[in-house]
Each structure stands twice: as C-alpha cells, then as structure tokens.
C-alpha positions as CSV (number, residue, x, y, z in Angstrom):
1,M,7.0,23.8,23.6
2,T,9.5,22.3,21.1
3,Q,9.7,19.2,23.2
4,R,5.9,18.3,23.2
5,R,5.7,18.9,19.4
6,N,8.8,16.6,18.8
7,C,7.2,13.9,20.9
8,L,4.4,14.1,18.9
9,C,6.0,14.1,15.7
10,K,7.7,10.7,17.0
11,K,4.6,9.6,17.7
12,H,2.8,10.4,14.4
13,W,5.7,8.7,12.5
14,Y,5.4,5.6,14.5
15,K,1.8,5.3,13.7
16,L,2.9,5.8,9.8
17,L,5.5,2.9,9.9
18,N,3.1,0.8,11.7
19,I,0.1,1.0,9.5
20,K,-1.6,-2.5,8.9
21,I,-4.3,-3.9,7.2
22,P,-7.5,-5.1,10.3
23,K,-7.7,-8.9,10.4
24,I,-11.6,-8.3,9.6
25,L,-10.9,-7.2,6.7
26,L,-8.3,-9.8,5.1
27,K,-11.5,-11.9,6.1
28,S,-13.5,-11.8,2.2
29,Q,-11.9,-11.4,-1.0
30,D,-14.6,-8.3,-1.6
31,H,-13.0,-6.9,0.9
32,K,-9.6,-7.6,-0.2
33,I,-10.4,-6.4,-3.6
34,A,-12.1,-3.2,-2.3
35,L,-9.0,-2.7,0.0
36,I,-6.6,-2.5,-2.8
37,R,-8.4,-0.2,-4.6
38,G,-8.5,2.1,-2.3
39,V,-5.1,1.8,-1.6
40,Y,-4.3,2.5,-4.8
41,D,-6.7,5.3,-5.1
42,T,-5.0,7.3,-2.7
43,D,-1.3,5.9,-2.8
44,G,-0.8,4.3,-6.5
45,T,-0.3,5.2,-9.8
46,L,-0.1,3.5,-13.3
47,Y,2.7,4.3,-15.9
48,L,4.0,3.3,-19.1
49,E,7.7,1.5,-18.9
50,P,9.3,1.8,-22.2
51,R,11.4,-1.7,-23.4
52,K,12.2,-3.1,-26.4
53,N,10.0,-0.5,-28.8
54,K,7.0,-1.6,-26.8
55,L,5.7,0.3,-23.9
56,Y,4.4,-2.1,-20.6
57,P,2.0,-1.2,-18.0
58,R,3.4,-0.9,-14.4
59,I,1.4,-0.5,-10.9
60,H,3.4,1.0,-8.3
61,I,1.8,1.3,-5.0
62,S,4.2,3.8,-2.7
63,T,3.9,3.6,1.5
64,I,6.5,3.9,4.3
65,S,5.0,1.1,6.3
66,Q,6.6,-2.1,5.4
67,V,3.9,-3.9,7.7
68,L,1.2,-2.4,5.1
69,A,3.9,-3.1,1.9
70,K,3.9,-7.2,2.9
71,Q,0.1,-7.1,3.7
72,L,-0.4,-5.2,-0.1
73,H,2.4,-8.0,-1.5
74,K,0.5,-11.0,0.0
75,I,-2.8,-10.4,-0.8
76,L,-1.8,-9.2,-4.6
77,L,0.5,-12.7,-4.6
78,N,-3.3,-14.4,-3.4
79,L,-5.3,-12.6,-5.8
80,R,-3.8,-13.5,-9.1
81,P,-4.2,-10.7,-10.9
82,I,-5.0,-11.2,-14.6
83,T,-1.7,-10.6,-16.4
C-alpha cells in the first residue's frame, strides 16, 4: 500500500511540475487576458513595496511549474501592461 501511495504522489507531482497553457488559449488576446486574470485569482497577490519613502504596487504569481511560469512571462511581455 505504501509503494502505491508513493507512486501516486510522484505522478501527482510530475503533473504539477509540468502544467502548461493549452495552445488554443494562446490564440486570442481575450483568452490570454482571461487566463492571466484566472491565474492571478488563484495564485496571485498584490502588495505594496516601500522604496524611497513611497509605496510601489507589485504583483506576484506563484507556481512550481517552470513551463507555466515561462508561458505567463511571455504572455505578460507581449500584452504590454500599462505601467
């Protein structure tokens, strides 16, 4: 039983480490914006960073999937958010 439980855990972690955005969601600008909003809703946070006596807003998104992180980074760079 322990061996089986370990096997399932390894499968589960492998899936989590390799999460990626399906290509169909990368085709439309609206889909990309909705995708970023959804990921932020589940794994994101907004905080204020103090620098030089001012507070600067920072957005942080957490993921253990390097593939997903790279995809999100590329989408955000291409969307050119207003700064």
